[in-house]
N, C-alpha and C positions, 0 to 999 in steps of 0.2 A: 276539510273538516270545519274550517271557519264559516264556509257558506252554509253548512248544515246548522251549526250552532247559532248563526245570526239570522236564520230564516224566520220571516215574520208572516203569519197567516193573515190575510185580509179579513175584514169584518164579515164578508159574505160567507167565508169558509167556517166561521165560528158559529156553531149551532146554538150556543147560548145567546150570543148577540143577535143572531138571526131572529130569535123569538123574544128579544128584549128582556132576557133573563141573565142570571149569572150562576156560577157553580154552587151557590148556596140555596138556589131556588128549589122549592119542593115540587113534587110531581103535580100537586094540585095547582100550584102557581104556573108551572109550565103549560099544563093543559088549558088553563084559563087564557093565557096569552096566545096560545095556538088558536083557540076558537075565534078570538077577535081577528087575528091576522088571516086565518083561513077563510073567514067570511068575506074579508076585503078582497082577497085574491082568488076566490073560488072561480073555476072555469065557467060556471053557470052565470056569473055576474060579469064575466070578461070574455065573452064570445069572440073568438078570433084574435085575442091578444096573447101572442106567444110568450111575451115577457111575464105576464101574469101567470100563465100556465107553468112556466119554469119555476117561478117564485113559489107557487102553491106546492109543487112537488118537493122543493127544498124544505119548505115549512113542514110538510108531512113527514119527510125523512128525519128532520130534526126532532119533531115531537116523538116519533116512534123510537128513536135512539135514546133520547134523554128520559123517557118514561119507563124504560126497561132497565132494571138494576144492573144486569150483566153488561148490556150494550153501553150503558152510561159509564160504567167503570172502565171499559175498554177505551171509550172515547176520551175520558179524562186522562188516561195514561198517555194516549197519543198527543192530546192537546198540551200536556205539560212537558212532553219530551223535547219539543223544539226540532224534531226531525223534519228534514226538508222533503217530505212526500205527503201526499194527501191521505186523509183518514182511510179511504177505501183502498188505496195502495198498501197502506200499513196493515190493514186486515188481511189483504191478500198475501203479504209476506208472512204473517203469522200462520195462515193456513198452509203455506208452502213448507214452513219448518215442521209443522205437525205431520204433513203427508210424507216428507222426507224421512222423518224418524220412523214412522211405521213401515215404510218401504225397506229401510235399512234393517229393521228388526225382522221383518218377514224373510228377507233374503238370508239373513244369518241363521234363522231357525230352520229354513229349508236346507241350507248347506251343511250346517253342523248342529243338528238337533241333539238334545240330551238323550241318553239311552231310553228306548221305549216310547219316544215322543215323535209324532209326525204332525204336520200341519197341512190342511187342504189349501194348497197354494192357489189353485184356480179360483176357488170360492173367495179367498181373501183378496186375491188380485182384483176381482170384480167389485168388491166392497171392502176397502181398507178399514172401515169403521167396525167391522164384525168378522171375527175369525172363529173357525172350529179347529180345535187341537185334539188329536187322538193320543191317548195315554194308555200304555200297558202296565198292568200290575207288575211290580218288581219281583224277580225270581227270589224264592226263599222267604217271601212275606205272606201275610194272610191273603193278599190280593193277586198272588201269582196265577197266571192264566186268565185273568179277567181283563176286559177291555173297556175303557171309559172315554167319554168325550167331554171336553171343556169348551164353553163358549166365552169368548172375549169380546166385550163391547167397549169401544173407545169414544170419548168425547173429543171435541176440538181443543180441549185443554191438555190432552195427553202430550208429554209425560208428566206434567205438573199435577195432573189429576189422575188418580189410579184407574185402571180399567175395571169394568164390571165383569166379574168372573163367576160362572156357575157351571155345575155339571148338568149335562143335558142327555137326552136319549133314554133308552130302555134300562140301562144299568147304572143307577146312581150308587156309588160305593156306600156300603153300610159302615159308618165310622162315627165316633163320638163328636166330631166337629163338622159333619156333613148332614144336612137335613134332607129329608126325602124329596123335597122339591128342587134339590140341587144347590141350595145356598151353602156357602162355605164360611165357617167361622175361622178366619186366619188374619192375623193382625196386619200383615204387609198389604192386604187388600184395602185397608182403610187407614187406621191410625199410624201405622209404621211404614206407609208407602213413601218412597223417595223417587224423584225424577231420575236418579242414578240406577234404579231398578229397571227390569225389562220383562217382556213376556217369558223369555227363557228362565229368568230368575224366579218368576211366579211358578212356572211349571216344575222347577227343581224343588221349590218349597212345598208344593202340593204333593209331589212324589215322595218327599222325605216325610211329610205328615202321614201319608198312607203307610209307608214302609215301617214306621215306628209304632204302628198300632198294635196293641196286645190283645184286643178283643173287639170283634165286630158287633157294634151296637149303635143305635141312633142316639142323638142327644136326648136327655131326659124330658125336655120340653118340646120335642119334635111335633107332636100332634097340635098343641096350642099354637106354636110358632107358625106352622104351615097354614093354619086357618086364619091367622091374624096379621101376618107379615106383609110388608110392602113388596111389590113385585121386584123392585130393585134392592138387592141385598145391601147396597152401600147406604141405604137409608135406615138400616137397622142400627140401633145403638148397642153394638156388641160388647160383651163383658169378657175380656180375655184373661183367663185365670189358670189355664193348664195347657202347656205346650209339650207335655211329655207323652201324649198318645198320638 
């Protein structure tokens, strides 16, 4: 533990110092510093100089990382952590955690799915970032005998970031919280999402939402919404006001 806490990164590994900047530097400042250094170490000006080539690639990586808000945020977290591994190794560990979580959830959903729910394991196994889940209408409800499909899309931030969930296929359920393009107005998909939730929890919530419906109808703003909405329903500023249907 002491070795990890006392680990010191040398200047060459620090992307800010590599570019002659610091954590308070703006994107414009970083870009300006990069242009000066990149011109100095560019392969065209240093033919056959392997050291200059390596330096140029490091400068390019530093600029691309620090000029991208998400990548810079990740880098700052690693930089301030003091952990005794490289930034690229740290990113690999984060990806591993994300993949392990999805694999675990997929196996659980295949082994013990909620009633009326199945997942295309072959498809999901080939692409863990996107699943297709089949859902049957619950017996004794308005949707009894109907069959639906849900598409789940996951970012590398899952489970800290909620999945993008939409109905797909030929049969989009007619429901006051479901738009004809498959978008779903459900709070746990955005505002009320928690890393403690799971795909199974989302499926149960959607099944419950459908089962409690008293009248099959589209949301009152369906036509306008479908014409004007973002393709990603998570970018919609939903107004959650009625969970009783």
